[in-house]
N, CA, C and O atoms as a GROMACS GRO file, in nm:
protein
  212
    1MET      N    1  10.468   9.945  12.737
    1MET     CA    2  10.396   9.890  12.635
    1MET      C    3  10.369   9.741  12.579
    1MET      O    4  10.270   9.699  12.518
    2PHE      N    5  10.454   9.691  12.606
    2PHE     CA    6  10.427   9.548  12.579
    2PHE      C    7  10.296   9.513  12.667
    2PHE      O    8  10.196   9.497  12.596
    3GLN      N    9  10.273   9.494  12.827
    3GLN     CA   10  10.187   9.505  12.883
    3GLN      C   11  10.070   9.585  12.855
    3GLN      O   12   9.981   9.567  12.937
    4GLY      N   13  10.044   9.670  12.760
    4GLY     CA   14   9.886   9.771  12.788
    4GLY      C   15   9.850   9.684  12.632
    4GLY      O   16   9.730   9.659  12.625
    5LEU      N   17   9.937   9.631  12.499
    5LEU     CA   18   9.958   9.531  12.411
    5LEU      C   19   9.876   9.406  12.447
    5LEU      O   20   9.782   9.357  12.385
    6GLU      N   21   9.933   9.364  12.562
    6GLU     CA   22   9.861   9.210  12.609
    6GLU      C   23   9.735   9.218  12.652
    6GLU      O   24   9.652   9.137  12.611
    7GLN      N   25   9.699   9.325  12.745
    7GLN     CA   26   9.593   9.336  12.821
    7GLN      C   27   9.488   9.382  12.718
    7GLN      O   28   9.382   9.322  12.733
    8ILE      N   29   9.487   9.469  12.619
    8ILE     CA   30   9.339   9.458  12.536
    8ILE      C   31   9.357   9.359  12.428
    8ILE      O   32   9.277   9.377  12.337
    9GLY      N   33   9.446   9.249  12.408
    9GLY     CA   34   9.407   9.141  12.375
    9GLY      C   35   9.503   9.168  12.216
    9GLY      O   36   9.449   9.159  12.105
   10TYR      N   37   9.610   9.193  12.230
   10TYR     CA   38   9.729   9.238  12.064
   10TYR      C   39   9.775   9.141  12.056
   10TYR      O   40   9.849   9.116  12.152
   11SER      N   41   9.767   9.053  11.971
   11SER     CA   42   9.868   8.963  11.889
   11SER      C   43   9.907   8.918  11.798
   11SER      O   44   9.913   8.807  11.746
   12GLY      N   45   9.957   9.083  11.768
   12GLY     CA   46   9.972   9.099  11.627
   12GLY      C   47  10.126   9.176  11.594
   12GLY      O   48  10.150   9.260  11.679
   13LEU      N   49  10.206   9.167  11.514
   13LEU     CA   50  10.343   9.242  11.467
   13LEU      C   51  10.354   9.384  11.547
   13LEU      O   52  10.271   9.474  11.537
   14LEU      N   53  10.491   9.388  11.642
   14LEU     CA   54  10.488   9.478  11.660
   14LEU      C   55  10.619   9.602  11.540
   14LEU      O   56  10.731   9.553  11.522
   15THR      N   57  10.601   9.691  11.500
   15THR     CA   58  10.680   9.720  11.460
   15THR      C   59  10.762   9.859  11.537
   15THR      O   60  10.690   9.958  11.545
   16VAL      N   61  10.910   9.876  11.597
   16VAL     CA   62  11.004   9.957  11.638
   16VAL      C   63  11.112  10.101  11.514
   16VAL      O   64  11.216  10.103  11.449
   17GLU      N   65  11.031  10.167  11.539
   17GLU     CA   66  11.105  10.289  11.491
   17GLU      C   67  11.219  10.346  11.553
   17GLU      O   68  11.211  10.384  11.670
   18SER      N   69  11.322  10.355  11.489
   18SER     CA   70  11.414  10.487  11.519
   18SER      C   71  11.438  10.544  11.450
   18SER      O   72  11.475  10.509  11.338
   19VAL      N   73  11.422  10.706  11.507
   19VAL     CA   74  11.505  10.790  11.446
   19VAL      C   75  11.625  10.879  11.452
   19VAL      O   76  11.644  10.849  11.570
   20SER      N   77  11.729  10.967  11.425
   20SER     CA   78  11.813  11.003  11.483
   20SER      C   79  11.796  11.145  11.336
   20SER      O   80  11.750  11.152  11.222
   21LYS      N   81  11.869  11.240  11.439
   21LYS     CA   82  11.878  11.338  11.396
   21LYS      C   83  11.998  11.439  11.286
   21LYS      O   84  12.099  11.488  11.338
   22PRO      N   85  11.982  11.450  11.200
   22PRO     CA   86  12.132  11.493  11.205
   22PRO      C   87  12.202  11.673  11.283
   22PRO      O   88  12.154  11.783  11.312
   23GLY      N   89  12.328  11.608  11.286
   23GLY     CA   90  12.380  11.680  11.369
   23GLY      C   91  12.379  11.686  11.551
   23GLY      O   92  12.445  11.757  11.627
   24SER      N   93  12.273  11.580  11.580
   24SER     CA   94  12.297  11.567  11.720
   24SER      C   95  12.325  11.477  11.796
   24SER      O   96  12.308  11.378  11.724
   25ASP      N   97  12.371  11.423  11.936
   25ASP     CA   98  12.490  11.367  12.008
   25ASP      C   99  12.393  11.210  11.964
   25ASP      O  100  12.432  11.122  12.042
   26LEU      N  101  12.305  11.164  11.886
   26LEU     CA  102  12.178  11.063  11.862
   26LEU      C  103  12.266  10.978  11.828
   26LEU      O  104  12.375  11.028  11.799
   27PRO      N  105  12.253  10.807  11.819
   27PRO     CA  106  12.353  10.702  11.704
   27PRO      C  107  12.319  10.723  11.571
   27PRO      O  108  12.208  10.775  11.559
   28VAL      N  109  12.370  10.704  11.478
   28VAL     CA  110  12.315  10.696  11.336
   28VAL      C  111  12.348  10.560  11.257
   28VAL      O  112  12.459  10.515  11.287
   29HIS      N  113  12.306  10.516  11.200
   29HIS     CA  114  12.293  10.375  11.125
   29HIS      C  115  12.321  10.280  11.219
   29HIS      O  116  12.249  10.247  11.313
   30ALA      N  117  12.450  10.229  11.183
   30ALA     CA  118  12.452  10.058  11.226
   30ALA      C  119  12.428  10.103  11.426
   30ALA      O  120  12.321  10.077  11.482
   31ALA      N  121  12.547  10.169  11.503
   31ALA     CA  122  12.493  10.257  11.603
   31ALA      C  123  12.367  10.271  11.646
   31ALA      O  124  12.334  10.197  11.738
   32LEU      N  125  12.266  10.367  11.590
   32LEU     CA  126  12.132  10.356  11.632
   32LEU      C  127  12.047  10.202  11.628
   32LEU      O  128  11.962  10.179  11.714
   33ALA      N  129  12.079  10.097  11.519
   33ALA     CA  130  12.048   9.988  11.503
   33ALA      C  131  12.069   9.957  11.643
   33ALA      O  132  11.968   9.945  11.711
   34ARG      N  133  12.161   9.944  11.688
   34ARG     CA  134  12.258   9.878  11.780
   34ARG      C  135  12.144   9.914  11.918
   34ARG      O  136  12.072   9.834  11.979
   35GLN      N  137  12.157  10.039  11.935
   35GLN     CA  138  12.082  10.067  12.032
   35GLN      C  139  11.955  10.016  12.080
   35GLN      O  140  11.920   9.970  12.188
   36CYS      N  141  11.875  10.046  11.930
   36CYS     CA  142  11.773  10.038  11.929
   36CYS      C  143  11.689   9.900  11.934
   36CYS      O  144  11.570   9.896  11.963
   37TYR      N  145  11.762   9.794  11.904
   37TYR     CA  146  11.784   9.647  11.905
   37TYR      C  147  11.825   9.655  12.076
   37TYR      O  148  11.717   9.629  12.130
   38ASN      N  149  11.915   9.675  12.172
   38ASN     CA  150  11.967   9.628  12.261
   38ASN      C  151  11.829   9.715  12.368
   38ASN      O  152  11.813   9.681  12.485
   39ASP      N  153  11.720   9.854  12.287
   39ASP     CA  154  11.635   9.878  12.404
   39ASP      C  155  11.506   9.786  12.416
   39ASP      O  156  11.421   9.761  12.502
   40VAL      N  157  11.535   9.747  12.279
   40VAL     CA  158  11.431   9.664  12.284
   40VAL      C  159  11.419   9.506  12.345
   40VAL      O  160  11.318   9.435  12.347
   41GLN      N  161  11.536   9.481  12.386
   41GLN     CA  162  11.580   9.325  12.461
   41GLN      C  163  11.530   9.418  12.556
   41GLN      O  164  11.413   9.405  12.593
   42HIS      N  165  11.602   9.515  12.603
   42HIS     CA  166  11.575   9.532  12.758
   42HIS      C  167  11.408   9.534  12.814
   42HIS      O  168  11.356   9.492  12.917
   43LEU      N  169  11.361   9.593  12.713
   43LEU     CA  170  11.208   9.591  12.758
   43LEU      C  171  11.156   9.413  12.725
   43LEU      O  172  11.083   9.356  12.806
   44LEU      N  173  11.183   9.374  12.657
   44LEU     CA  174  11.140   9.195  12.712
   44LEU      C  175  11.197   9.158  12.754
   44LEU      O  176  11.176   9.039  12.777
   45LYS      N  177  11.328   9.221  12.808
   45LYS     CA  178  11.352   9.144  12.933
   45LYS      C  179  11.280   9.161  13.072
   45LYS      O  180  11.219   9.074  13.135
   46ILE      N  181  11.302   9.304  13.109
   46ILE     CA  182  11.142   9.411  13.179
   46ILE      C  183  11.058   9.299  13.238
   46ILE      O  184  11.067   9.245  13.349
   47THR      N  185  10.954   9.271  13.115
   47THR     CA  186  10.855   9.238  13.084
   47THR      C  187  10.803   9.086  13.072
   47THR      O  188  10.698   9.027  13.047
   48GLN      N  189  10.929   9.058  13.101
   48GLN     CA  190  10.911   8.895  13.025
   48GLN      C  191  10.809   8.807  13.042
   48GLN      O  192  10.759   8.733  12.958
   49THR      N  193  10.784   8.818  13.148
   49THR     CA  194  10.711   8.712  13.268
   49THR      C  195  10.558   8.702  13.181
   49THR      O  196  10.493   8.598  13.175
   50ASN      N  197  10.520   8.825  13.120
   50ASN     CA  198  10.385   8.940  13.119
   50ASN      C  199  10.385   8.908  12.917
   50ASN      O  200  10.294   8.944  12.842
   51VAL      N  201  10.490   8.846  12.882
   51VAL     CA  202  10.495   8.871  12.680
   51VAL      C  203  10.584   8.730  12.620
   51VAL      O  204  10.702   8.696  12.630
   52SER      N  205  10.472   8.676  12.558
   52SER     CA  206  10.549   8.551  12.469
   52SER      C  207  10.620   8.614  12.317
   52SER      O  208  10.589   8.690  12.226
   53VAL      N  209  10.725   8.535  12.356
   53VAL     CA  210  10.788   8.582  12.237
   53VAL      C  211  10.833   8.483  12.168
   53VAL      O  212  10.891   8.504  12.061
   0.00000   0.00000   0.00000
């Protein structure tokens, strides 16, 4: 995703949204926020050589 945005010259903001379905095994509230943060950090880490943060 980050590489694709970089390839098209996008330099704006990026909004990341996470959702959880009631009654599912997905995390909710603080756990959902933590998981979202961890996922974005992981994406940044594996694409770090191509993305300026």
